N, C-alpha and C positions, 0 to 999 in steps of 0.2 A: 767733782759735783756731789752733793747729797740732794736725794731725791725721795719726798715722802709721797708714797702714792696712797690715796685713802680710797677704798671701793668696799660696797655693801656686803661681798662676801669676798673669800679667796680659797683657792684650795687648800685641803680635801675638800672643803664645802663647794657646792657647786650647783648653779641652776641655769646655766646658758652659756653661749660663745663669749660672754663678758668676762667670765672668769679664767677662760682660756686666754683672751687677749691680754690681761693683767700680768698672767704670769707670763707669756712671752715678753711683754714690756719689759717686768722687772728682771728676767732671766737674759734679756739683751742689754739693758743696761750695765748690770752686774760683769756681763763679760766683755764690755766697751771700758770698764774701769770706774765705774761710779758707785757711789754708796747709794744702797736701796732702802726702805724700810717700807714695810707695809702694814698702814692702820686699817681694820677692818673689824667685822663682828666674828661671834664665835668662842670657841673654848680658849680661854687665856692659857690654858697650860701646853697649848701647842706654841711653841715659839720660834719655829722655823718651820717653813717648807722645801725640803731639799735644803739649799744652802741661803734660801731668804729668809732673813729674821720677819717676823711678823708681831704685831702687837693686836690682839685679840679682846674686843669688848663683849661681855656676855648679854647681849640685848638681840633682839630679833632685827633684823636687817632693815625694816622700816624705820626702825627707831633712831638710825645713825642719823636721820635727819636731825636729831637734837643732842649730837654728839659735838656739838661745839667747843665746849670746854675742852674736851679731851683733846680734839684735833688741834686747837690751839698750843696745848702744853706739848704734844709731840710736834708740832709743826717748828717749834723753836730752833730744832735740829738743822733744819733742811733747808737749802738754797731755794729751791724750788718745789712746789705744792702741786703734785699731779692727781686729777680726781677724775671722775667721768659720771654720767648721768645714770640713776638718780640720787639715791638716797645719800650720797655721800658729799654730792657737790655743793649744796647751799651752805652748810656750815663751812665748809672747806673754803669758800670763797670769803667767808665771814673773818675767818681765822686769817686770810691772808691779809686782807683790808687792814686789820688789827697790827699784824707783826710787818707790813710792808713789803710782802714777799710775794713774787709773781704765783700766781695760780694759773695752770692749765687744765681745761676742761676738755674732755675726750668724749663726744656725742655719741654714746653708744645706741641709745633709744630717743626716738622723737616722733610722736603722733601728730601734734597740732591738733587740726580741726578732725582728724581720723578717728578722735575719741568719742564723737558723737554716733559715727558708725558702729562702733564696738559696744559703747555702755549706755547709749540712748541720750535723751538731752540733758535731763538732771545731772545724773551721775558723770556724763563726758564733760559737762561743763564743768563740774567739779576737778574731774582728771585735768583737765586742760589748764584750769586756774593754778594747780597747783606744780604742773609740768611747766608753766610759762614763771612761776615765781623762782622754780628753779635753774632753769636753763636762761632765761631771761637777765643774767647779770652780766657786769662790766668785768669778764673774765681779760686776763692779760693774754692769753691766746685759746682759741677755741679751735679743736681739731675734730672737722667731719670725716668720714670714712669713705666719703665716695662724693662724686660730683654730683649725683642726683640727689644725694639728702641733703646736701648744701642748698640747692635751688629748692629743695621742698620746704626746709627753714625758711628761706626768703621769703616763699610766696605764703606762708602762714607768718610772715611779721617779724620775724627776728633778724635782728641786725645783723650784717656781716663783717662788722670792724673786727680786725684782729682774727679773721677766719682763715685757716688753710685746710686743705684736704690731702689727708695721709691714709692711703689703705694699708689695712692689715696685711698679715701674710698667712703662710699655711707650711704644715710640715710635708711638703709635697711628695717625700720620699715613702710617705704611709699610704697613697693613693695611687692607683694603678688601674687600668682597662681590664678586666678580665674578660672570660667567654661571656658573651651578652646572652641573657635568656630574654623572655618576654614577658616585661612586666614594665609598668610605671612605677617610679619611686618616689613618693614625697618623705620627707626626713627634715623634722623641725618640732618645736613644743607644740603641742597639743592645745591651741588656744585660738580663741577668735582672731586675734590679729594676724594670725597666721593663715587665714583662710580656710581652717581645715573644714567648715561645713561647704564651701565652694568646692572643696576636694570630693567631697561625698555626693555633691549633685552631677559632678562632671561623672565619677564612676558609674552611678546610675544612667546616665546616658550612653555609657559605652558598657554594656553588661558581659561583653565577651573579651574584655580587657582585664586583665589582672592588676590591681593597684596594691601597693606596700605602702602602708602608712608606719614610719619609724620614728619612734620618738616617745615623750611623754607629757604628762601635764592635765590642767585642771578639765578639760573637756573630753577626757580618755573615755569615762564611763558612759557618758551620753553618745558618743560616736559608735562606741561599741554595740548599742541598743539600735542603732538606727541606719548604720552601714549594710549596704547590700552585700550578697554573698562574693561578690568578686573583689572585695576590699579584707584584705589580709593586715593584723595589725604586729608590730615588733616594737619590744621595748629596749632595743639596742641602744647604746648611746657611745660617745668617744672612750667612756673609759672601759668597754668591752674588747677595746684593740682590734685584733685580726676579724672576728665576725663583724664588726662595724664594717670595717674599711672593705670586706668581702662584699657587703651588701651594696654599695656604691658601686664598687667594680661590676658587678654582674647585671646592674640595671644599664637598659640602654637609653632610657629617657627618664629626665627627673623635670618634676613639676612642683613649684612652688607658687601658690595664688596669695601670697600675703598682701594685707591691707595695705601696709607699709613697710619698709625697711630702712636702717641706715647704711646697710652694706649688704649682709647676705653671705655670712660664711658657707652657709649649705651650698651655694651656687659655686662657690671656687672647689669645694671639694666634688661637688658632681662634674665640675670640668676636669678637674684633675684625675677624675676616673673615668674618663672617657664618656659622658653622657650628654647627648642633645638636650636641652632645656626650653620647657614653655613655663615661662613665667612672668608674672607683673611686675618684675624689678628689673630694671635697664641695667646691667651691670656690664654688658658687653659680652656677648657669647653667641655660640653657633645656636640656633633656634627661634623662638617666637617669643616675643614681647605681647602681653594682652594686658586689656584694661582690667583694672581691680573691680571682681564682682561679675565681670563680663563672662557668666559660664559658657556661653552659647560659643563664643570663640574659642573658650578654652577647650572645648571638649571637639569641636572641629579640627584646631591643630593638633591635639592629640591623636585622634584618630587619624589624620594624614600623614602623620610620622611613623606610627605604628604600622601604616598600611606601606610606607616605603623604606622597608629597613636600610636599604642601602643609603639613600638619603639620610637618614638618622643615623648610622654608624657613621658616615663621614663627617656630619657635623660633629659628632663625639669626638673622632680624632683631632679635629680642628680645635675643638675645646681643651684637651690637653695642653696643646700649644699655647695657647690664650692664659693658662692658669701659671706657666712660670713665670709672670711676671710678679706673681705674690708672693714676695720672700718675708721673712722675719728683719732679714738683714737691710733689706730696704726701709722698710719701716722703722726701724731704729736710727739708721742713718738720718731721714728727715727729721724726725724727732728730735734727736740731737742738735740739729742745725737750729730748730725753732727753737729748744733751750737756750742755746749761745746767744742768738738775738735778744732773749730777754736778760741775759747777763753782762749784755754790752751797753 
């Protein structure tokens, strides 16, 4: 089977978990004996990443929304066009319609009405309009990464015809529970969507508890200005390898107050590292699910667990077992099953 994967960025260019997911998808499909090409943005001189062939258009990733003609040209080779939100999916859908080839869209991000909370009424409405234009198309198959993201999409008015849930995996061997120290770990992009300001508010309510905010992003400068003294910042990312994994391993409690998520890779990373979890995202872990923006509940649950170390460590131990179901082999098997349905 020949699969053209269209995505706005691809390694070594990196903006978040989406690039990691696309890489594992391409690697897994090749391992299963299928031909794969990546169409993305970036330096055209980079023809391969590892052994994965790449076609890179020298434009900003946002302009991939207008790369219809290039996608149309490259998609003639493929049996299936695999795309994902946001900037590559609409032109990929258009190319698939013209070529009469199946287009599979993986929903990596979807914010729906949450845009109003993040960007206000005017810019929120514009973001929601653009998102709906990109996502609400007649894709031959739509893949959600979790049951809760599929349900969130339904509540926001997206049709669920041809929709399935396939959860991604994690390289579990990289993550392990180490000697637990006394701090709360946040790990994600420093953006409003990830609830970073709720994290700051919670830390202010718990001045005797150390918080480590690990990540990068557009809100970092302001966060550093307003953070209380018990908040420490780290710019470690997955690219940093051992130090990044060890930060997870030493954390007894993980905190993610996101406004919305389609999955939450960082939650599985925390589970695999033996962390108890307090989060707004109901992925299925030992810990507490709290309401989005409910700072009062967030700080109470964190205070409770940090005060009851035995309970917290037991939750973390159980989470290491929960994480074992998230493997890339399972993801690829499910994905290929859906591809075969489209080819019959």
